[in-house]
N, CA, C and O atoms as a DFTB+ gen file, in Angstrom:
740 C
 N C O
     1  1     -67.994     201.686      79.007
     2  2     -67.965     202.913      78.258
     3  2     -67.495     204.036      79.166
     4  3     -68.045     204.254      80.246
     5  1     -66.486     204.734      78.720
     6  2     -65.930     205.842      79.497
     7  2     -66.135     207.137      78.725
     8  3     -65.811     207.232      77.541
     9  1     -66.680     208.134      79.420
    10  2     -66.895     209.455      78.859
    11  2     -66.041     210.436      79.648
    12  3     -66.271     210.647      80.839
    13  1     -65.049     211.039      78.983
    14  2     -64.143     211.996      79.608
    15  2     -64.586     213.414      79.284
    16  3     -64.582     213.814      78.120
    17  1     -64.964     214.170      80.295
    18  2     -65.303     215.583      80.125
    19  2     -64.112     216.399      80.615
    20  3     -63.637     216.204      81.734
    21  1     -63.628     217.322      79.769
    22  2     -62.491     218.157      80.157
    23  2     -62.584     219.496      79.441
    24  3     -63.342     219.654      78.484
    25  1     -61.807     220.450      79.916
    26  2     -61.754     221.756      79.265
    27  2     -60.301     222.201      79.203
    28  3     -59.429     221.602      79.833
    29  1     -60.054     223.242      78.448
    30  2     -58.715     223.831      78.379
    31  2     -58.687     225.176      79.090
    32  3     -57.668     225.867      79.085
    33  1     -59.807     225.545      79.701
    34  2     -59.920     226.822      80.408
    35  2     -60.939     226.629      81.525
    36  3     -62.009     226.064      81.299
    37  1     -60.622     227.083      82.702
    38  2     -61.535     226.943      83.834
    39  2     -62.775     227.806      83.684
    40  3     -62.776     228.798      82.955
    41  1     -63.834     227.409      84.389
    42  2     -65.040     228.221      84.442
    43  2     -65.957     228.117      83.248
    44  3     -66.829     228.968      83.072
    45  1     -65.786     227.085      82.407
    46  2     -66.628     226.975      81.215
    47  2     -67.836     226.068      81.420
    48  3     -68.704     225.997      80.551
    49  1     -67.907     225.371      82.558
    50  2     -69.059     224.528      82.841
    51  2     -68.809     223.040      82.690
    52  3     -69.757     222.274      82.514
    53  1     -67.566     222.615      82.753
    54  2     -67.225     221.205      82.575
    55  2     -67.917     220.319      83.600
    56  3     -68.512     219.304      83.239
    57  1     -67.847     220.690      84.870
    58  2     -68.434     219.868      85.930
    59  2     -69.945     219.771      85.779
    60  3     -70.506     218.680      85.880
    61  1     -70.601     220.879      85.542
    62  2     -72.059     220.876      85.406
    63  2     -72.471     220.044      84.193
    64  3     -73.449     219.300      84.266
    65  1     -71.745     220.156      83.084
    66  2     -72.061     219.361      81.888
    67  2     -71.856     217.873      82.159
    68  3     -72.698     217.055      81.790
    69  1     -70.753     217.522      82.797
    70  2     -70.472     216.109      83.082
    71  2     -71.517     215.515      84.018
    72  3     -71.984     214.397      83.798
    73  1     -71.886     216.253      85.056
    74  2     -72.906     215.772      85.997
    75  2     -74.248     215.611      85.284
    76  3     -74.921     214.595      85.455
    77  1     -74.642     216.606      84.487
    78  2     -75.919     216.522      83.766
    79  2     -75.925     215.325      82.820
    80  3     -76.935     214.629      82.718
    81  1     -74.823     215.076      82.132
    82  2     -74.722     213.924      81.239
    83  2     -74.885     212.630      82.028
    84  3     -75.647     211.749      81.628
    85  1     -74.172     212.513      83.146
    86  2     -74.239     211.297      83.967
    87  2     -75.649     211.057      84.497
    88  3     -76.121     209.920      84.509
    89  1     -76.316     212.107      84.930
    90  2     -77.661     211.969      85.480
    91  2     -78.672     211.468      84.452
    92  3     -79.693     210.885      84.818
    93  1     -78.394     211.690      83.175
    94  2     -79.349     211.321      82.133
    95  2     -79.037     209.988      81.450
    96  3     -79.693     209.623      80.474
    97  1     -78.047     209.268      81.955
    98  2     -77.710     207.967      81.379
    99  2     -78.603     206.878      81.955
   100  3     -79.050     206.961      83.099
   101  1     -78.851     205.869      81.152
   102  2     -79.633     204.711      81.594
   103  2     -78.688     203.663      82.163
   104  3     -77.538     203.562      81.734
   105  1     -79.160     202.893      83.114
   106  2     -78.357     201.817      83.681
   107  2     -77.375     202.318      84.724
   108  3     -77.456     203.455      85.189
   109  1     -76.453     201.448      85.075
   110  2     -75.478     201.739      86.126
   111  2     -74.431     202.741      85.634
   112  3     -73.829     202.550      84.578
   113  1     -74.221     203.807      86.406
   114  2     -73.270     204.857      86.050
   115  2     -72.412     205.182      87.267
   116  3     -72.920     205.365      88.374
   117  1     -71.095     205.251      87.039
   118  2     -70.188     205.750      88.075
   119  2     -69.662     207.091      87.611
   120  3     -69.107     207.202      86.517
   121  1     -69.833     208.116      88.442
   122  2     -69.304     209.450      88.166
   123  2     -68.019     209.597      88.965
   124  3     -68.022     209.443      90.187
   125  1     -66.927     209.894      88.281
   126  2     -65.638     210.057      88.951
   127  2     -65.221     211.513      88.858
   128  3     -65.118     212.077      87.769
   129  1     -64.984     212.108      90.006
   130  2     -64.559     213.503      90.087
   131  2     -63.035     213.525      90.129
   132  3     -62.431     213.277      91.172
   133  1     -62.414     213.826      88.979
   134  2     -60.961     213.840      88.878
   135  2     -60.422     215.253      88.683
   136  3     -59.236     215.432      88.406
   137  1     -61.277     216.247      88.825
   138  2     -60.867     217.637      88.619
   139  2     -59.945     218.099      89.740
   140  3     -60.094     217.671      90.885
   141  1     -58.993     218.970      89.417
   142  2     -58.090     219.490      90.457
   143  2     -58.844     220.209      91.576
   144  3     -58.462     220.125      92.743
   145  1     -59.904     220.909      91.217
   146  2     -60.776     221.572      92.198
   147  2     -62.124     220.865      92.145
   148  3     -63.005     221.264      91.384
   149  1     -62.289     219.822      92.948
   150  2     -63.493     218.994      92.833
   151  2     -64.765     219.710      93.292
   152  3     -64.953     219.991      94.476
   153  1     -65.623     219.992      92.326
   154  2     -66.876     220.679      92.630
   155  2     -68.103     219.820      92.383
   156  3     -69.221     220.252      92.663
   157  1     -67.919     218.623      91.871
   158  2     -69.076     217.792      91.514
   159  2     -69.933     217.462      92.730
   160  3     -71.155     217.365      92.613
   161  1     -69.310     217.286      93.901
   162  2     -70.111     217.011      95.105
   163  2     -71.100     218.139      95.355
   164  3     -72.262     217.895      95.679
   165  1     -70.637     219.364      95.205
   166  2     -71.520     220.511      95.419
   167  2     -72.630     220.554      94.371
   168  3     -73.781     220.849      94.693
   169  1     -72.285     220.261      93.129
   170  2     -73.290     220.258      92.066
   171  2     -74.340     219.183      92.337
   172  3     -75.531     219.399      92.110
   173  1     -73.893     218.026      92.822
   174  2     -74.810     216.923      93.120
   175  2     -75.554     217.105      94.441
   176  3     -76.524     216.396      94.708
   177  1     -75.107     218.047      95.265
   178  2     -75.755     218.269      96.558
   179  2     -75.431     217.189      97.574
   180  3     -76.269     216.847      98.408
   181  1     -74.201     216.643      97.508
   182  2     -73.782     215.593      98.441
   183  2     -72.540     216.049      99.198
   184  3     -71.904     217.033      98.821
   185  1     -72.192     215.326     100.277
   186  2     -71.024     215.697     101.068
   187  2     -69.978     214.596     101.164
   188  3     -68.839     214.867     101.546
   189  1     -70.334     213.369     100.830
   190  2     -69.424     212.238     100.968
   191  2     -68.554     212.065      99.729
   192  3     -68.978     212.384      98.618
   193  1     -67.318     211.550      99.922
   194  2     -66.426     211.284      98.794
   195  2     -66.810     210.019      98.027
   196  3     -66.314     209.800      96.922
   197  1     -67.668     209.196      98.583
   198  2     -68.193     208.020      97.888
   199  2     -69.628     207.826      98.340
   200  3     -69.889     207.666      99.532
   201  1     -70.559     207.839      97.399
   202  2     -71.946     207.610      97.788
   203  2     -72.802     207.267      96.582
   204  3     -72.416     207.495      95.436
   205  1     -73.956     206.721      96.865
   206  2     -74.954     206.426      95.847
   207  2     -75.843     207.656      95.749
   208  3     -76.549     207.984      96.703
   209  1     -75.819     208.344      94.607
   210  2     -76.585     209.573      94.437
   211  2     -78.064     209.263      94.219
   212  3     -78.938     209.892      94.816
   213  1     -78.327     208.289      93.361
   214  2     -79.695     207.829      93.123
   215  2     -79.641     206.351      92.750
   216  3     -78.606     205.710      92.930
   217  1     -80.719     205.809      92.242
   218  2     -80.776     204.361      91.975
   219  2     -79.698     203.873      91.021
   220  3     -79.229     202.743      91.153
   221  1     -79.294     204.706      90.060
   222  2     -78.305     204.218      89.098
   223  2     -76.996     204.992      89.087
   224  3     -76.077     204.598      88.369
   225  1     -76.865     206.083      89.854
   226  2     -75.653     206.909      89.804
   227  2     -74.874     206.841      91.114
   228  3     -75.402     207.121      92.190
   229  1     -73.602     206.460      90.991
   230  2     -72.691     206.414      92.135
   231  2     -71.620     207.477      91.924
   232  3     -71.131     207.658      90.809
   233  1     -71.253     208.184      92.999
   234  2     -70.217     209.217      92.959
   235  2     -68.962     208.713      93.651
   236  3     -69.037     208.091      94.710
   237  1     -67.798     208.985      93.044
   238  2     -66.505     208.699      93.686
   239  2     -65.549     209.845      93.405
   240  3     -65.560     210.413      92.314
   241  1     -64.728     210.184      94.381
   242  2     -63.652     211.160      94.200
   243  2     -62.397     210.370      93.848
   244  3     -62.004     209.465      94.584
   245  1     -61.766     210.708      92.726
   246  2     -60.567     210.008      92.292
   247  2     -59.385     210.400      93.183
   248  3     -59.063     211.580      93.322
   249  1     -58.759     209.409      93.772
   250  2     -57.579     209.645      94.612
   251  2     -56.297     209.478      93.794
   252  3     -55.395     210.313      93.852
   253  1     -56.236     208.386      93.032
   254  2     -55.075     208.127      92.198
   255  2     -55.545     207.328      90.983
   256  3     -56.249     206.328      91.124
   257  1     -55.157     207.770      89.804
   258  2     -55.627     207.118      88.595
   259  2     -54.753     205.920      88.243
   260  3     -53.527     206.023      88.187
   261  1     -55.404     204.783      88.006
   262  2     -54.743     203.606      87.432
   263  2     -55.749     202.912      86.523
   264  3     -56.958     203.000      86.739
   265  1     -55.243     202.224      85.508
   266  2     -56.136     201.471      84.629
   267  2     -56.852     200.378      85.406
   268  3     -58.007     200.065      85.114
   269  1     -56.178     199.790      86.397
   270  2     -56.805     198.733      87.197
   271  2     -58.029     199.248      87.936
   272  3     -59.025     198.536      88.066
   273  1     -57.958     200.477      88.420
   274  2     -59.094     201.089      89.115
   275  2     -60.318     201.107      88.198
   276  3     -61.415     200.738      88.616
   277  1     -60.128     201.534      86.955
   278  2     -61.254     201.611      86.021
   279  2     -61.759     200.219      85.645
   280  3     -62.959     200.030      85.448
   281  1     -60.862     199.252      85.545
   282  2     -61.281     197.890      85.182
   283  2     -62.196     197.270      86.234
   284  3     -62.970     196.364      85.924
   285  1     -62.114     197.745      87.463
   286  2     -62.956     197.211      88.544
   287  2     -64.379     197.751      88.483
   288  3     -65.278     197.203      89.120
   289  1     -64.587     198.801      87.735
   290  2     -65.903     199.435      87.673
   291  2     -66.762     198.797      86.593
   292  3     -66.249     198.322      85.580
   293  1     -68.061     198.789      86.812
   294  2     -68.990     198.255      85.827
   295  2     -69.913     199.370      85.351
   296  3     -70.020     200.417      85.990
   297  1     -70.572     199.137      84.233
   298  2     -71.497     200.123      83.702
   299  2     -70.774     201.269      83.022
   300  3     -69.601     201.164      82.664
   301  1     -71.492     202.355      82.854
   302  2     -70.925     203.547      82.221
   303  2     -70.101     204.317      83.241
   304  3     -70.429     204.345      84.428
   305  1     -69.033     204.937      82.768
   306  2     -68.164     205.733      83.627
   307  2     -68.073     207.131      83.032
   308  3     -67.685     207.303      81.876
   309  1     -68.434     208.121      83.828
   310  2     -68.343     209.515      83.416
   311  2     -67.298     210.166      84.307
   312  3     -67.419     210.154      85.532
   313  1     -66.261     210.739      83.679
   314  2     -65.171     211.339      84.455
   315  2     -65.107     212.837      84.170
   316  3     -65.046     213.262      83.017
   317  1     -65.122     213.622      85.236
   318  2     -64.917     215.074      85.145
   319  2     -63.446     215.332      85.432
   320  3     -63.004     215.222      86.576
   321  1     -62.688     215.676      84.399
   322  2     -61.254     215.968      84.544
   323  2     -61.003     217.449      84.791
   324  3     -59.859     217.849      85.009
   325  1     -62.046     218.267      84.763
   326  2     -61.855     219.702      84.938
   327  2     -60.996     220.258      83.813
   328  3     -61.219     219.943      82.644
   329  1     -60.021     221.079      84.160
   330  2     -59.156     221.673      83.137
   331  2     -57.861     220.880      82.949
   332  3     -56.876     221.409      82.434
   333  1     -57.864     219.617      83.366
   334  2     -56.691     218.762      83.145
   335  2     -56.976     217.794      81.999
   336  3     -58.131     217.561      81.643
   337  1     -55.921     217.240      81.434
   338  2     -56.071     216.303      80.328
   339  2     -56.613     214.968      80.810
   340  3     -56.208     214.483      81.866
   341  1     -57.521     214.368      80.053
   342  2     -58.048     213.054      80.439
   343  2     -56.964     211.983      80.339
   344  3     -56.191     211.951      79.381
   345  1     -56.922     211.118      81.332
   346  2     -55.946     210.039      81.355
   347  2     -56.550     208.707      80.930
   348  3     -55.818     207.770      80.611
   349  1     -57.862     208.614      80.922
   350  2     -58.531     207.356      80.598
   351  2     -58.851     207.302      79.103
   352  3     -59.145     208.322      78.480
   353  1     -58.788     206.099      78.545
   354  2     -59.196     205.885      77.158
   355  2     -60.713     205.880      77.108
   356  3     -61.360     205.195      77.899
   357  1     -61.274     206.625      76.200
   358  2     -62.723     206.683      76.071
   359  2     -63.124     207.769      75.105
   360  3     -62.314     208.216      74.294
   361  1     -64.364     208.195      75.183
   362  2     -64.866     209.289      74.346
   363  2     -64.492     210.595      75.039
   364  3     -64.899     210.836      76.176
   365  1     -63.715     211.440      74.355
   366  2     -63.265     212.709      74.923
   367  2     -64.180     213.844      74.483
   368  3     -64.330     214.121      73.293
   369  1     -64.793     214.500      75.483
   370  2     -65.705     215.609      75.231
   371  2     -65.097     216.892      75.778
   372  3     -64.987     217.072      76.990
   373  1     -64.705     217.779      74.875
   374  2     -64.156     219.070      75.265
   375  2     -65.307     220.019      75.548
   376  3     -66.180     220.213      74.702
   377  1     -65.311     220.611      76.734
   378  2     -66.318     221.608      77.096
   379  2     -65.657     222.968      76.969
   380  3     -64.587     223.200      77.532
   381  1     -66.290     223.866      76.232
   382  2     -65.685     225.165      75.989
   383  2     -66.767     226.235      75.861
   384  3     -67.963     225.947      75.909
   385  1     -66.321     227.453      75.701
   386  2     -67.210     228.567      75.389
   387  2     -66.725     229.144      74.063
   388  3     -65.553     228.987      73.721
   389  1     -67.589     229.801      73.320
   390  2     -67.167     230.330      72.019
   391  2     -66.418     231.656      72.169
   392  3     -66.923     232.716      71.800
   393  1     -65.213     231.574      72.716
   394  2     -64.408     232.787      72.858
   395  2     -62.977     232.494      72.405
   396  3     -62.520     231.352      72.445
   397  1     -62.299     233.519      71.985
   398  2     -60.957     233.393      71.436
   399  2     -60.005     232.684      72.393
   400  3     -59.299     231.760      71.989
   401  1     -59.978     233.109      73.666
   402  2     -59.022     232.535      74.624
   403  2     -59.277     231.045      74.856
   404  3     -58.330     230.261      74.913
   405  1     -60.521     230.652      74.989
   406  2     -60.841     229.241      75.207
   407  2     -60.445     228.412      73.990
   408  3     -59.891     227.323      74.140
   409  1     -60.722     228.913      72.787
   410  2     -60.373     228.165      71.581
   411  2     -58.873     228.144      71.345
   412  3     -58.335     227.141      70.875
   413  1     -58.192     229.236      71.664
   414  2     -56.727     229.267      71.540
   415  2     -56.118     228.183      72.423
   416  3     -55.218     227.459      71.996
   417  1     -56.610     228.076      73.649
   418  2     -56.109     227.046      74.561
   419  2     -56.462     225.643      74.086
   420  3     -55.693     224.704      74.291
   421  1     -57.616     225.500      73.455
   422  2     -58.074     224.177      73.016
   423  2     -57.239     223.615      71.874
   424  3     -57.125     222.397      71.743
   425  1     -56.658     224.464      71.053
   426  2     -55.857     223.965      69.930
   427  2     -54.374     223.867      70.260
   428  3     -53.589     223.381      69.446
   429  1     -53.986     224.321      71.442
   430  2     -52.593     224.275      71.860
   431  2     -52.382     223.104      72.804
   432  3     -52.921     223.093      73.910
   433  1     -51.610     222.127      72.380
   434  2     -51.280     220.960      73.213
   435  2     -52.512     220.271      73.787
   436  3     -52.478     219.791      74.920
   437  1     -53.566     220.216      73.042
   438  2     -54.781     219.580      73.544
   439  2     -54.743     218.078      73.279
   440  3     -54.203     217.639      72.263
   441  1     -55.306     217.301      74.176
   442  2     -55.458     215.869      73.908
   443  2     -56.475     215.673      72.786
   444  3     -57.170     216.619      72.416
   445  1     -56.571     214.472      72.244
   446  2     -57.545     214.244      71.174
   447  2     -58.968     214.562      71.645
   448  3     -59.346     214.242      72.772
   449  1     -59.737     215.187      70.778
   450  2     -61.119     215.548      71.071
   451  2     -62.014     214.766      70.127
   452  3     -61.785     214.750      68.918
   453  1     -63.040     214.114      70.679
   454  2     -64.011     213.418      69.841
   455  2     -65.204     214.304      69.529
   456  3     -65.674     214.346      68.393
   457  1     -65.694     215.015      70.543
   458  2     -66.860     215.881      70.384
   459  2     -66.675     217.120      71.245
   460  3     -65.845     217.161      72.153
   461  1     -67.489     218.138      70.923
   462  2     -67.409     219.410      71.642
   463  2     -68.766     219.743      72.264
   464  3     -69.817     219.567      71.647
   465  1     -68.708     220.225      73.492
   466  2     -69.866     220.744      74.212
   467  2     -69.604     222.235      74.406
   468  3     -68.543     222.619      74.898
   469  1     -70.554     223.070      74.024
   470  2     -70.379     224.522      74.121
   471  2     -71.379     225.098      75.103
   472  3     -72.582     224.862      74.991
   473  1     -70.870     225.863      76.078
   474  2     -71.758     226.665      76.928
   475  2     -71.839     228.026      76.274
   476  3     -70.843     228.743      76.171
   477  1     -73.030     228.375      75.834
   478  2     -73.226     229.579      75.034
   479  2     -74.037     230.596      75.815
   480  3     -75.086     230.269      76.371
   481  1     -73.554     231.826      75.857
   482  2     -74.295     232.858      76.576
   483  2     -74.899     233.899      75.627
   484  3     -75.421     234.914      76.088
   485  1     -74.837     233.669      74.327
   486  2     -75.407     234.555      73.313
   487  2     -74.774     235.941      73.289
   488  3     -75.220     236.795      72.523
   489  1     -73.765     236.190      74.089
   490  2     -73.128     237.507      74.128
   491  2     -71.782     237.510      73.411
   492  3     -71.094     238.530      73.389
   493  1     -71.408     236.391      72.832
   494  2     -70.107     236.257      72.182
   495  2     -70.192     236.564      70.693
   496  3     -71.243     236.418      70.069
   497  1     -69.075     236.987      70.147
   498  2     -69.000     237.221      68.705
   499  2     -68.912     235.916      67.937
   500  3     -69.362     235.831      66.795
   501  1     -68.330     234.895      68.563
   502  2     -68.157     233.598      67.906
   503  2     -69.378     232.720      68.157
   504  3     -70.105     232.921      69.130
   505  1     -69.600     231.746      67.275
   506  2     -70.728     230.838      67.424
   507  2     -70.266     229.392      67.238
   508  3     -69.070     229.135      67.098
   509  1     -71.205     228.453      67.235
   510  2     -70.856     227.032      67.121
   511  2     -70.136     226.705      65.817
   512  3     -69.225     225.878      65.803
   513  1     -70.534     227.341      64.731
   514  2     -69.841     227.103      63.450
   515  2     -68.373     227.486      63.559
   516  3     -67.501     226.779      63.053
   517  1     -68.102     228.612      64.222
   518  2     -66.719     229.039      64.416
   519  2     -65.954     228.024      65.256
   520  3     -64.810     227.692      64.946
   521  1     -66.589     227.528      66.325
   522  2     -65.962     226.531      67.192
   523  2     -65.647     225.272      66.382
   524  3     -64.543     224.736      66.479
   525  1     -66.597     224.803      65.592
   526  2     -66.371     223.601      64.774
   527  2     -65.264     223.819      63.745
   528  3     -64.456     222.923      63.500
   529  1     -65.227     224.992      63.151
   530  2     -64.200     225.298      62.152
   531  2     -62.810     225.320      62.789
   532  3     -61.860     224.784      62.218
   533  1     -62.688     225.929      63.952
   534  2     -61.383     226.023      64.617
   535  2     -60.913     224.657      65.121
   536  3     -59.747     224.297      64.959
   537  1     -61.827     223.901      65.732
   538  2     -61.439     222.630      66.351
   539  2     -61.524     221.439      65.397
   540  3     -60.924     220.395      65.650
   541  1     -62.264     221.595      64.312
   542  2     -62.422     220.488      63.378
   543  2     -63.238     219.343      63.956
   544  3     -63.106     218.198      63.524
   545  1     -64.080     219.653      64.931
   546  2     -64.923     218.631      65.574
   547  2     -66.345     219.150      65.683
   548  3     -66.587     220.357      65.700
   549  1     -67.280     218.211      65.758
   550  2     -68.707     218.538      65.811
   551  2     -69.123     218.992      67.215
   552  3     -68.750     218.375      68.213
   553  1     -69.892     220.067      67.276
   554  2     -70.538     220.488      68.519
   555  2     -71.801     219.650      68.655
   556  3     -72.707     219.751      67.827
   557  1     -71.869     218.819      69.698
   558  2     -73.005     217.920      69.884
   559  2     -73.982     218.394      70.954
   560  3     -75.090     217.871      71.070
   561  1     -73.561     219.387      71.734
   562  2     -74.431     219.867      72.804
   563  2     -74.126     221.331      73.048
   564  3     -72.992     221.689      73.368
   565  1     -75.118     222.166      72.902
   566  2     -74.983     223.582      73.232
   567  2     -75.818     223.836      74.471
   568  3     -77.034     223.643      74.468
   569  1     -75.161     224.266      75.515
   570  2     -75.833     224.518      76.787
   571  2     -76.015     226.027      76.934
   572  3     -75.032     226.758      77.056
   573  1     -77.244     226.495      76.924
   574  2     -77.453     227.931      77.080
   575  2     -77.170     228.373      78.513
   576  3     -77.380     227.617      79.461
   577  1     -76.702     229.579      78.652
   578  2     -76.555     230.128      79.993
   579  2     -77.966     230.360      80.527
   580  3     -78.764     231.077      79.924
   581  1     -78.255     229.742      81.664
   582  2     -79.606     229.785      82.217
   583  2     -79.492     229.916      83.736
   584  3     -78.843     229.100      84.391
   585  1     -80.114     230.928      84.277
   586  2     -80.038     231.157      85.718
   587  2     -80.664     230.019      86.524
   588  3     -80.333     229.836      87.695
   589  1     -81.564     229.255      85.905
   590  2     -82.172     228.114      86.598
   591  2     -81.111     227.061      86.955
   592  3     -81.239     226.359      87.958
   593  1     -80.076     226.961      86.132
   594  2     -78.986     226.017      86.417
   595  2     -78.243     226.464      87.677
   596  3     -78.022     225.664      88.586
   597  1     -77.865     227.726      87.730
   598  2     -77.159     228.244      88.906
   599  2     -78.018     228.126      90.159
   600  3     -77.511     227.786      91.229
   601  1     -79.307     228.401      90.036
   602  2     -80.193     228.289      91.199
   603  2     -80.295     226.846      91.689
   604  3     -80.298     226.602      92.896
   605  1     -80.378     225.887      90.762
   606  2     -80.469     224.471      91.147
   607  2     -79.186     224.012      91.839
   608  3     -79.241     223.264      92.815
   609  1     -78.032     224.457      91.336
   610  2     -76.751     224.108      91.968
   611  2     -76.664     224.744      93.348
   612  3     -76.324     224.077      94.325
   613  1     -76.970     226.028      93.427
   614  2     -76.880     226.752      94.704
   615  2     -77.789     226.151      95.769
   616  3     -77.451     226.162      96.953
   617  1     -78.926     225.634      95.362
   618  2     -79.889     225.059      96.311
   619  2     -79.603     223.587      96.610
   620  3     -80.274     222.982      97.447
   621  1     -78.604     223.006      95.926
   622  2     -78.308     221.587      96.124
   623  2     -79.342     220.671      95.502
   624  3     -79.492     219.526      95.928
   625  1     -80.061     221.163      94.494
   626  2     -81.160     220.409      93.888
   627  2     -80.888     219.985      92.442
   628  3     -81.785     219.465      91.779
   629  1     -79.686     220.194      91.951
   630  2     -79.385     219.900      90.551
   631  2     -79.671     218.439      90.212
   632  3     -80.226     218.148      89.152
   633  1     -79.298     217.518      91.100
   634  2     -79.480     216.086      90.830
   635  2     -80.942     215.656      90.877
   636  3     -81.322     214.683      90.226
   637  1     -81.753     216.362      91.629
   638  2     -83.157     215.954      91.759
   639  2     -84.107     216.781      90.899
   640  3     -85.221     216.344      90.608
   641  1     -83.676     217.964      90.493
   642  2     -84.504     218.831      89.638
   643  2     -83.647     219.391      88.506
   644  3     -83.357     220.587      88.466
   645  1     -83.253     218.529      87.606
   646  2     -82.389     218.941      86.502
   647  2     -83.092     219.998      85.659
   648  3     -84.173     219.743      85.128
   649  1     -82.495     221.180      85.530
   650  2     -83.126     222.234      84.717
   651  2     -83.268     221.800      83.261
   652  3     -82.423     221.074      82.738
   653  1     -84.335     222.245      82.617
   654  2     -84.596     221.843      81.234
   655  2     -83.471     222.261      80.291
   656  3     -83.260     221.611      79.267
   657  1     -82.743     223.332      80.616
   658  2     -81.623     223.771      79.771
   659  2     -80.517     222.724      79.697
   660  3     -79.692     222.759      78.784
   661  1     -80.492     221.795      80.648
   662  2     -79.430     220.790      80.698
   663  2     -79.830     219.468      80.049
   664  3     -79.047     218.518      80.084
   665  1     -81.010     219.375      79.463
   666  2     -81.449     218.132      78.814
   667  2     -80.549     217.839      77.612
   668  3     -80.185     218.740      76.856
   669  1     -80.203     216.575      77.453
   670  2     -79.346     216.171      76.338
   671  2     -80.105     216.262      75.017
   672  3     -81.231     215.778      74.913
   673  1     -79.497     216.876      74.016
   674  2     -80.132     216.904      72.700
   675  2     -79.964     215.548      72.003
   676  3     -79.124     214.740      72.399
   677  1     -80.754     215.314      70.985
   678  2     -80.673     214.027      70.286
   679  2     -79.299     213.817      69.660
   680  3     -78.838     212.678      69.581
   681  1     -78.629     214.879      69.212
   682  2     -77.284     214.736      68.626
   683  2     -76.300     214.172      69.641
   684  3     -75.397     213.416      69.282
   685  1     -76.469     214.531      70.884
   686  2     -75.592     214.016      71.943
   687  2     -75.859     212.536      72.161
   688  3     -74.926     211.745      72.295
   689  1     -77.118     212.165      72.195
   690  2     -77.464     210.751      72.414
   691  2     -77.053     209.893      71.227
   692  3     -76.476     208.820      71.406
   693  1     -77.347     210.358      70.014
   694  2     -77.074     209.517      68.846
   695  2     -75.598     209.457      68.503
   696  3     -75.096     208.389      68.153
   697  1     -74.886     210.576      68.593
   698  2     -73.468     210.575      68.223
   699  2     -72.565     210.041      69.324
   700  3     -71.806     209.097      69.100
   701  1     -72.637     210.623      70.490
   702  2     -71.702     210.318      71.557
   703  2     -71.955     208.933      72.160
   704  3     -71.034     208.122      72.257
   705  1     -73.171     208.665      72.556
   706  2     -73.481     207.382      73.188
   707  2     -73.304     206.246      72.192
   708  3     -72.812     205.180      72.562
   709  1     -73.693     206.447      70.937
   710  2     -73.526     205.412      69.918
   711  2     -72.052     205.155      69.633
   712  3     -71.652     204.005      69.453
   713  1     -71.236     206.210      69.587
   714  2     -69.792     206.054      69.354
   715  2     -69.173     205.202      70.449
   716  3     -68.382     204.301      70.172
   717  1     -69.533     205.487      71.686
   718  2     -68.983     204.722      72.810
   719  2     -69.420     203.267      72.746
   720  3     -68.632     202.366      73.035
   721  1     -70.661     203.037      72.372
   722  2     -71.165     201.664      72.300
   723  2     -70.422     200.872      71.235
   724  3     -70.091     199.706      71.451
   725  1     -70.154     201.494      70.082
   726  2     -69.438     200.821      68.998
   727  2     -67.989     200.571      69.396
   728  3     -67.456     199.494      69.127
   729  1     -67.343     201.544      70.032
   730  2     -65.939     201.388      70.390
   731  2     -65.730     200.376      71.497
   732  3     -64.626     199.856      71.653
   733  1     -66.769     200.084      72.271
   734  2     -66.647     199.098      73.348
   735  2     -67.187     197.723      72.951
   736  3     -67.182     196.798      73.764
   737  1     -67.651     197.584      71.711
   738  2     -68.207     196.298      71.271
   739  2     -67.109     195.300      70.952
   740  3     -67.396     194.167      70.567
């Protein structure tokens, strides 16, 4: 099962969302940092380009994408593509904010989107309904802006003390994880 996290605008929280999703998966998980500006190591509080983060999560920095590379991996694969288009076949999760510029970019030359993750700061005029209407896709996870997230990242503790704001909602587990399981059956 491959989960592709990507955005059409930088700074919306793609890396933090992808890392939080990977940390909450059961079983063997490989997290691949394919973003042009790789920040997942900092979010995870690690320094190596390849390492075991915890009992079930392994981190790798993508050097060159090939289908053969992915075929060698086992378990779930979570890829942070940053603001680039996902190259791997899998469940595509667009991470965005409810703002005009982010949505304008998301509908222009965007790769296929299966689900939407919204980082919401409550200060925007647009809301999740607007995002769903514009993109024609379901918002499965709304991540509130929470200073505890920034503090956990800054302290290098995000992987060991996941802030409650980053917990996966049931819609994310039932829709996204179930979709991937069916498509890989």
